[in-house]
C-alpha positions, 0 to 999 in steps of 0.5 A: 662470073657467079654473080653474072649467072644469079642475074640471069632468068630460069630458061630449062622449064621441063624435062622428061630425063628419068621418066622413061626409066621409072615407068619401065621399072614396073613395066608398061602394062596393057589396060585391062579389057571388061569382061562385059560391057557397060550398059551406063549411057544405053538406052535404059527401056532397051536394057531393061527389055534385053534383060527380060528377054535373056531371062525368057530364053532360058528354060528346060528342055520340055519347056522348049519342045512345048514352045517348038509345038506352039510355034509350029501352030501359030506358023499354020494358022498364019499360013491358013489366013 
């Protein structure tokens, strides 16, 4: 019988026998979500402009008031035309 089994071809190529146990030993964790979206692969002209636009938005309250006054004046000029 022993010589007969040695002559036979191997049939079992793969088993997932212990894998589930091993995976759960450390716990199956959710992937960590990035805080900021990656800009890689985005239109670089857009990304660059976006950065400048964000920088232009932040200002002091006094500057903000001046901007609002300037906006209102520009609006009046547009309505006169």
